[in-house]
C-alpha positions as CSV (number, residue, x, y, z in Angstrom):
1,X,-13.4,-31.1,-0.3
2,X,-14.2,-27.9,-2.2
3,X,-11.6,-25.2,-1.9
4,X,-11.6,-21.4,-2.3
5,X,-8.9,-20.9,-4.9
6,X,-7.6,-17.4,-5.5
7,X,-6.3,-16.9,-9.0
8,X,-4.1,-13.9,-10.2
9,X,-3.6,-13.0,-13.8
10,X,-3.7,-10.3,-16.5
11,X,-6.7,-8.2,-17.4
12,X,-5.1,-6.9,-20.6
13,X,-7.1,-7.3,-23.8
14,X,-3.7,-7.9,-25.6
15,X,-3.0,-11.0,-23.5
16,X,-1.5,-13.8,-25.8
17,X,-3.9,-16.6,-26.6
18,X,-1.7,-19.2,-25.0
19,X,-2.1,-17.5,-21.6
20,X,-5.9,-17.2,-22.0
21,X,-6.0,-20.9,-23.0
22,X,-4.3,-21.8,-19.7
23,X,-6.8,-19.7,-17.9
24,X,-9.7,-21.4,-19.6
25,X,-8.3,-24.8,-18.6
26,X,-8.1,-23.8,-15.0
27,X,-11.5,-22.2,-14.9
28,X,-13.2,-25.3,-16.3
29,X,-11.3,-27.5,-13.8
30,X,-12.3,-25.3,-10.9
31,X,-15.9,-25.7,-11.9
32,X,-15.6,-29.4,-12.5
33,X,-14.2,-29.9,-9.0
34,X,-16.7,-27.5,-7.3
35,X,-14.0,-25.1,-6.1
36,X,-14.8,-21.4,-5.6
37,X,-12.8,-19.3,-8.1
38,X,-11.7,-16.0,-6.5
39,X,-10.1,-13.4,-8.7
40,X,-10.0,-9.7,-9.5
41,X,-13.2,-9.7,-11.6
42,X,-11.6,-8.9,-15.0
43,X,-13.6,-9.3,-18.2
44,X,-10.5,-9.3,-20.4
45,X,-7.2,-11.2,-20.6
46,X,-6.4,-14.1,-18.3
47,X,-9.1,-13.1,-15.8
48,X,-11.7,-12.7,-18.4
49,X,-10.9,-16.1,-19.9
50,X,-10.9,-17.7,-16.5
51,X,-14.2,-16.3,-15.4
52,X,-15.9,-17.1,-18.7
53,X,-14.8,-20.7,-18.7
54,X,-15.7,-21.2,-15.0
55,X,-19.1,-19.6,-15.5
56,X,-19.8,-21.6,-18.7
57,X,-19.1,-24.9,-16.8
58,X,-21.5,-24.0,-14.1
59,X,-18.8,-23.0,-11.6
60,X,-18.8,-20.6,-8.7
61,X,-16.9,-17.3,-9.1
62,X,-16.3,-14.5,-6.7
63,X,-14.9,-11.3,-8.3
64,X,-13.2,-8.7,-6.1
65,X,-12.8,-5.4,-8.0
66,X,-12.2,-1.8,-7.0
67,X,-15.4,0.1,-7.9
68,X,-13.5,2.5,-10.2
69,X,-12.8,-0.4,-12.6
70,X,-16.3,-1.9,-12.7
71,X,-17.8,-1.2,-16.1
72,X,-20.4,-2.6,-18.5
73,X,-18.4,-5.8,-19.6
74,X,-17.6,-6.7,-15.9
75,X,-21.2,-6.1,-14.9
76,X,-22.5,-8.3,-17.7
77,X,-20.0,-11.1,-17.1
78,X,-20.8,-11.2,-13.4
79,X,-24.5,-11.4,-13.8
80,X,-25.5,-14.4,-11.6
81,X,-22.0,-14.4,-10.0
82,X,-20.7,-12.8,-6.9
83,X,-19.1,-9.4,-7.4
84,X,-17.6,-7.5,-4.5
85,X,-16.7,-3.9,-5.1
86,X,-14.0,-2.3,-2.9
87,X,-13.2,1.3,-2.2
88,X,-10.2,3.3,-1.0
89,X,-7.5,5.4,-2.6
90,X,-5.4,2.4,-3.7
91,X,-5.8,-1.4,-4.1
92,X,-5.1,-2.4,-0.5
93,X,-8.7,-3.3,0.2
94,X,-9.1,-5.1,-3.0
95,X,-6.0,-7.3,-2.3
96,X,-7.3,-8.0,1.2
97,X,-10.6,-9.0,-0.3
98,X,-8.9,-11.5,-2.6
99,X,-6.9,-13.1,0.2
100,X,-9.6,-13.3,2.8
101,X,-11.1,-16.8,2.9
102,X,-8.7,-18.2,0.2
103,X,-7.3,-21.7,0.8
104,X,-4.6,-21.4,-1.8
105,X,-3.3,-19.2,-4.6
106,X,-2.4,-19.7,-8.2
107,X,-0.7,-17.0,-10.3
108,X,-1.1,-17.2,-14.1
109,X,0.7,-14.8,-16.5
110,X,0.1,-11.2,-15.7
111,X,1.6,-7.7,-15.3
112,X,2.8,-5.7,-12.2
113,X,-0.6,-6.1,-10.5
114,X,-0.4,-9.9,-10.7
115,X,3.3,-9.8,-9.5
116,X,2.4,-7.6,-6.6
117,X,-0.4,-10.0,-5.5
118,X,1.8,-13.1,-6.0
119,X,4.8,-11.8,-4.0
120,X,2.6,-10.6,-1.2
121,X,1.3,-14.1,-0.5
122,X,4.6,-15.8,-1.3
123,X,6.4,-13.5,1.1
124,X,3.8,-14.3,3.9
125,X,4.3,-18.1,3.2
126,X,8.1,-17.8,3.3
127,X,8.0,-16.0,6.6
128,X,5.3,-18.2,8.0
129,X,3.0,-15.3,8.9
130,X,-0.7,-15.0,8.5
131,X,-3.0,-17.7,7.1
132,X,-1.4,-18.4,3.7
133,X,-2.1,-21.7,2.0
134,X,-0.1,-23.1,-1.0
135,X,1.1,-20.6,-3.5
136,X,1.7,-21.7,-7.1
137,X,3.2,-20.0,-10.1
138,X,2.2,-21.3,-13.6
139,X,5.1,-20.6,-15.9
140,X,3.2,-20.8,-19.2
141,X,5.5,-20.8,-22.2
142,X,8.4,-19.7,-20.0
143,X,6.7,-16.4,-19.1
144,X,8.1,-16.4,-15.6
145,X,11.6,-17.7,-16.4
146,X,13.0,-14.4,-15.0
147,X,11.3,-15.0,-11.7
148,X,12.6,-18.5,-11.4
149,X,16.1,-17.4,-12.2
150,X,15.9,-14.6,-9.6
151,X,14.7,-17.0,-6.9
152,X,17.6,-19.2,-7.7
153,X,20.0,-16.3,-7.3
154,X,18.4,-15.1,-4.1
155,X,18.7,-18.6,-2.6
156,X,22.3,-19.0,-3.6
157,X,23.1,-15.6,-2.1
158,X,21.4,-16.6,1.2
159,X,18.7,-14.0,1.0
160,X,15.8,-16.3,1.5
161,X,14.5,-17.8,4.8
162,X,13.5,-21.0,3.1
163,X,14.4,-22.8,-0.2
164,X,12.2,-21.4,-3.0
165,X,10.4,-24.7,-3.4
166,X,9.3,-24.6,0.2
167,X,7.0,-21.6,-0.3
168,X,6.4,-21.4,-4.0
169,X,5.4,-24.3,-6.3
170,X,6.4,-23.6,-9.9
171,X,4.9,-25.6,-12.7
172,X,4.2,-25.4,-16.4
173,X,0.5,-26.3,-16.5
174,X,-2.5,-24.9,-14.6
175,X,-3.8,-28.4,-13.7
176,X,-0.5,-29.2,-12.0
177,X,-1.0,-26.2,-9.8
178,X,-4.5,-27.1,-8.9
179,X,-3.6,-30.7,-8.0
180,X,-0.8,-29.3,-5.8
181,X,-3.3,-27.0,-4.1
182,X,-5.7,-29.9,-3.5
183,X,-2.9,-32.0,-2.0
184,X,-1.4,-29.4,0.2
185,X,-4.4,-27.1,1.2
186,X,-4.4,-26.6,5.0
187,X,-0.7,-26.9,5.4
188,X,0.8,-23.9,7.1
189,X,4.5,-22.9,7.2
190,X,6.1,-22.1,10.6
191,X,7.5,-18.7,11.4
192,X,11.0,-18.3,9.9
193,X,14.0,-17.3,12.0
194,X,15.6,-14.0,10.9
195,X,19.0,-15.0,12.2
196,X,19.6,-18.2,10.4
197,X,18.0,-18.3,6.9
198,X,17.1,-21.8,5.7
199,X,19.4,-23.1,3.1
200,X,22.6,-21.5,4.5
201,X,25.6,-22.9,2.7
202,X,28.8,-23.9,4.5
203,X,32.1,-22.9,3.1
204,X,33.5,-25.6,0.8
205,X,36.7,-27.3,1.8
206,X,38.4,-25.6,-1.1
207,X,37.4,-22.2,0.2
208,X,38.7,-23.0,3.7
209,X,41.9,-24.2,2.2
210,X,42.4,-21.0,0.3
211,X,42.1,-19.0,3.5
212,X,45.1,-20.7,5.0
213,X,48.7,-19.7,4.1
214,X,50.1,-21.4,1.0
215,X,53.5,-22.6,0.3
216,X,55.8,-20.3,-1.7
217,X,55.0,-20.5,-5.4
218,X,51.8,-22.6,-4.7
219,X,48.6,-21.4,-6.3
220,X,45.6,-20.9,-3.9
221,X,42.7,-23.3,-4.5
222,X,39.9,-21.6,-6.5
223,X,36.8,-20.7,-4.5
224,X,33.7,-22.2,-6.3
225,X,31.0,-19.7,-7.3
226,X,27.9,-20.7,-5.2
227,X,25.6,-19.5,-8.0
228,X,27.2,-21.9,-10.4
229,X,27.0,-24.7,-7.9
230,X,23.2,-24.1,-7.7
231,X,22.7,-23.7,-11.5
232,X,24.8,-26.6,-12.8
233,X,24.0,-30.4,-13.1
234,X,22.7,-32.7,-11.8
235,X,19.7,-30.4,-12.1
236,X,18.7,-30.3,-15.8
237,X,17.7,-27.0,-17.3
238,X,14.2,-26.8,-18.6
239,X,13.6,-24.9,-21.9
240,X,10.4,-24.1,-23.7
241,X,9.2,-22.1,-26.6
242,X,7.6,-18.8,-25.8
243,X,4.6,-17.3,-27.6
244,X,7.1,-15.2,-29.6
245,X,8.5,-18.4,-31.1
246,X,11.9,-18.1,-29.3
247,X,13.4,-20.6,-27.0
248,X,13.5,-19.6,-23.3
249,X,15.7,-21.4,-20.8
250,X,14.5,-21.6,-17.2
251,X,16.3,-22.1,-14.0
252,X,17.1,-25.6,-12.6
253,X,14.4,-28.2,-12.9
254,X,14.3,-28.6,-9.1
255,X,12.2,-25.4,-9.1
256,X,10.1,-26.6,-12.1
257,X,7.8,-29.4,-10.9
């Protein structure tokens, strides 16, 4: 069944080629599967590569762009495609236009605008509010390693209402994200309880023992660091080479599908 897939990504003309290549792969796949590609209507960077590939393959594209950003290149690229121009003092209407009607969401590498869009839908899915389908993060060349590590820390510190993998699917390749969306579209999360976050940890026996009085001269049992428990084996650590040629280590593989 065709889906309406909302894709977030950079609009910078300086976007590394690896990120644009991932976007082209996704754009062609969306066209091949007859999915509607919804995005911010960029003509450069990740969005430009995505739109060009999808259009070249005969796909359907809906661009949602604030009218102040619409220029000659965007107008030319969207000839024969659907272009929605929003108004307003900020980007609220534009973001609403991207979300409306979308069955799922895929974030490719991008800057603060992409991050804002990603976390808005990820937050809604974590809390179980609104109509938010699957949310995917494509960690091309380890670009989002920092996000993955931050999620691991937030989970270990009990700041999340659900384990990260329950509301955000993280993968290395765009086709993995698309296949996940096809398999899970239509699935909705239930409302989260604010009183008892999912994934609460119980105090380990060693921590309980350390709270009790100890015999004279006896050393108290060490209290394990919960972050270390989350970050250490049996979960292997994934590493990859970034576009800068350096090795980047990600968080546990449990978050990297």
